[in-house]
C-alpha positions in Angstrom: -15.8 -49.7 85.9 -13.0 -46.9 85.6 -14.1 -43.7 84.0 -12.0 -42.4 81.2 -10.0 -39.8 82.3 -11.6 -36.2 81.0 -9.4 -33.9 79.0 -8.2 -30.9 80.6 -9.5 -27.8 78.1 -6.9 -25.9 78.2 -4.8 -28.6 76.6 -7.2 -28.4 73.7 -6.8 -24.3 73.3 -3.3 -25.0 73.1 -3.2 -27.6 70.4 -5.5 -25.3 68.5 -2.8 -22.3 69.1 -0.2 -24.1 67.8 -1.8 -25.5 64.7 -2.7 -22.2 63.7 1.0 -20.9 64.2 2.2 -23.7 62.0 0.1 -22.6 59.3 1.2 -19.1 59.0 5.1 -19.5 58.1 3.6 -22.0 55.3 1.4 -19.2 53.7 4.2 -16.8 53.8 6.2 -19.2 52.2 4.0 -20.5 49.5 3.2 -16.1 48.6 7.1 -15.5 49.0 7.4 -18.0 46.2 4.4 -16.8 44.0 6.1 -13.7 43.9 9.2 -14.4 42.9 8.1 -16.4 40.2 6.2 -13.0 38.7 9.2 -11.1 39.1 11.3 -13.7 37.1 8.5 -13.4 34.1 9.0 -10.2 34.1 12.3 -9.7 33.5 12.3 -12.9 30.9 9.4 -10.6 29.2 11.5 -7.3 28.9 14.9 -9.1 28.1 13.0 -11.2 25.0 11.5 -7.8 23.6 14.8 -6.2 24.1 16.4 -9.0 21.9 13.8 -8.8 19.4 14.1 -5.6 19.2 17.9 -5.2 18.6 17.5 -8.3 16.1 15.6 -5.9 13.3 17.8 -5.1 10.3 18.2 -1.7 9.6 16.6 -0.6 6.1 19.5 -1.0 3.3 19.8 -0.3 -0.5 21.8 -1.4 -3.0 24.9 1.2 -3.3 25.1 3.6 -5.8 28.2 2.7 -8.3 29.6 5.9 -9.0 30.3 8.4 -6.1 32.0 11.3 -8.0 32.3 12.9 -11.4 35.1 13.6 -14.0 36.1 17.5 -14.7 33.3 18.7 -16.5 35.6 20.5 -19.2 38.1 17.8 -19.4 35.3 15.0 -20.5 36.1 15.9 -23.9 39.8 15.6 -25.8 41.4 18.9 -27.5 41.1 16.8 -30.8 37.3 16.4 -30.7 37.0 20.4 -29.3 38.7 21.3 -32.4 36.3 19.2 -34.5 33.3 20.2 -33.1 33.8 23.8 -31.8 36.9 25.2 -34.2 38.8 28.2 -32.1 37.0 27.4 -29.3 38.4 29.4 -25.9 38.6 27.4 -22.7 35.5 25.7 -21.6 32.7 27.9 -19.5 32.2 25.5 -16.2 28.4 25.6 -14.9 27.9 26.7 -11.2 27.6 24.0 -9.1 26.8 23.7 -5.3 28.6 20.1 -5.4 30.4 19.0 -8.4 30.8 15.6 -7.2 26.7 15.1 -8.0 26.1 18.0 -10.9 28.3 19.4 -13.2 28.8 21.1 -16.6 31.2 22.7 -19.1 30.2 24.6 -22.7 31.9 26.3 -25.4 31.4 28.2 -28.4 32.5 29.3 -31.8 31.8 31.5 -34.6 34.1 30.9 -37.6 34.0 34.2 -39.6 33.8 33.6 -43.7 34.2 37.1 -44.6 31.7 38.3 -47.4 30.4 34.4 -47.3 28.9 34.7 -43.3 29.9 33.0 -40.9 29.2 29.5 -39.0 28.4 29.4 -35.5 28.7 26.3 -33.2 28.0 25.7 -29.4 28.6 22.7 -27.4 27.5 21.8 -23.8 28.3 18.8 -21.5 26.2 18.2 -18.3 26.2 15.4 -15.8 24.2 14.1 -12.9 24.6 11.9 -10.4 22.3 10.2 -8.1 23.5 8.7 -4.3 21.4 5.6 -3.3 18.6 6.7 -0.8 17.0 4.1 2.1 13.3 6.1 1.5 14.0 6.4 -2.7 15.6 3.7 -3.9 19.0 2.6 -5.8 20.8 5.2 -7.3 21.1 3.6 -11.0 16.9 3.3 -10.4 16.6 7.3 -9.8 19.2 8.2 -12.7 17.0 5.9 -15.1 13.6 7.7 -14.1 15.4 10.9 -14.7 16.6 9.9 -18.1 13.5 9.4 -19.2 12.1 12.4 -17.8 15.1 14.1 -19.7 14.7 12.5 -22.9 11.1 13.9 -22.8 11.5 17.4 -22.3 14.1 17.4 -25.4 11.4 15.8 -27.2 9.1 18.5 -26.1 11.2 22.0 -26.3 9.7 24.8 -26.8 9.9 26.2 -30.8 11.1 22.7 -32.1 10.2 21.8 -35.7 10.6 18.6 -37.6 12.0 17.0 -34.0 13.3 13.0 -34.6 14.8 10.7 -32.0 16.8 7.4 -32.3 18.5 5.2 -30.0 22.3 5.3 -29.4 24.1 2.1 -29.3 27.4 1.7 -27.6 26.9 4.5 -25.2 26.4 4.1 -21.6 23.7 1.6 -20.6 21.1 3.1 -22.4 21.2 6.5 -24.8 18.9 8.6 -27.1 19.5 11.0 -29.7 17.3 13.9 -30.3 17.5 16.7 -33.4 15.3 19.4 -34.1 15.2 22.4 -36.2 15.5 26.2 -34.1 14.1 29.4 -36.0 15.8 32.2 -34.7 16.1 35.9 -35.7 19.7 35.2 -36.7 19.2 32.2 -38.9 18.0 28.3 -38.4 19.9 26.6 -35.8 20.2 22.7 -36.0 20.2 21.6 -32.5 21.3 17.7 -32.0 21.2 16.3 -28.6 22.4 13.2 -26.8 21.1 11.9 -23.3 22.9 8.9 -22.0 22.6 7.3 -18.8 25.7 4.8 -17.5 24.6 3.5 -14.0 23.9 6.4 -11.4 24.7 9.0 -13.9 23.4 11.1 -16.6 25.0 12.9 -19.1 23.1 15.1 -21.5 25.4 16.5 -24.7 24.1 19.4 -26.8 25.2 20.4 -29.9 24.0 22.9 -32.4 25.2 25.0 -35.5 24.0 27.6 -37.6 25.5 29.3 -40.9 24.9 33.3 -40.1 24.8 36.3 -42.4 24.6 34.6 -45.6 26.5 31.5 -44.9 24.6 28.1 -45.6 23.0 26.1 -42.6 25.7 23.2 -41.7 24.1 19.5 -42.2 22.3 18.0 -39.6 23.6 14.7 -40.2 27.2 15.5 -40.0 26.0 17.6 -36.7 24.5 14.8 -35.1 27.4 12.3 -36.4 29.6 14.5 -34.2 27.3 14.9 -31.3 27.1 11.0 -30.8 30.9 11.0 -30.9 31.0 13.1 -28.5 28.9 12.1 -26.0 30.6 8.4 -26.1 33.9 9.7 -25.4 32.4 12.1 -22.4 30.2 8.7 -21.1 33.7 7.1 -21.2 35.3 10.1 -19.2 32.6 9.2 -16.5 33.3 5.4 -16.5 37.0 6.4 -16.2 36.8 8.8 -13.6 39.2 7.6 -11.3 38.7 6.4 -7.4 35.0 7.2 -8.3 33.7 3.9 -9.0 32.0 1.5 -6.1 32.9 -1.9 -5.3 29.1 -2.0 -4.6 27.3 -3.5 -1.7 24.5 -1.6 0.6 24.4 2.0 1.0 22.5 2.7 4.4 21.4 6.2 3.5 22.1 8.7 0.9 20.7 11.9 -0.9 19.9 12.1 -4.5 21.2 14.7 -6.5 19.2 18.1 -7.4 17.8 17.8 -10.6 19.5 19.6 -13.7 17.7 22.0 -15.9 16.5 21.1 -19.4 19.1 20.5 -22.2 19.7 24.4 -23.3 18.6 25.4 -26.7 20.8 27.7 -29.1 22.0 30.8 -27.5 20.3 34.3 -28.8 
């Protein structure tokens, strides 16, 4: 019987070395693929995050309707001024850091009737405009809040007697008239105040009169009738303040105007 040929041990070792050498490149290829895949996932996640952030909308708020105010001393016609403050000199404009957001004007007159005494009249118009603000809200909403506060302040005026309030129609979006007596050393002053709001603007008209040096006090009803008429005219000046009205839309920013002082009572 012929013996099987014995294999050379060196041949077996060579086979093992070659097999091991063949495994190493395969492992490197697998490792390389795994590393590239992880890198791509990171880039994709970063891109998705960036796209999501850029897609987030900026906060917006409804734009204020009126962007400006009319000249305060021009909101009333010459005829109205002649009726309410006869022979009054030119109006005195209120101090303001920004007349586009806060403005006012006042007039006064003293009609001397000789031995019968004299009649005093004082008229004032003030306007306050609110811009829309992303943190506080739309201009008309801010104006509405201020309007409510202003009416309350007038109704609670110090020293006021026999206070009465009533709504006023056809004068802006909302309006309230407040009347009261204010006794001073010169006489009893009949105070009439009309607070009106039109969109994002609040207008306060003050009108008072008194009979001095023995003259009789004026009729509160007559004074209130004149005050309402003048307030309506002033509101129309706001709504027709050319170029000041916005076409609407969204406003990204803005600041509310500084609050105006409450309506001024009669002068001492």
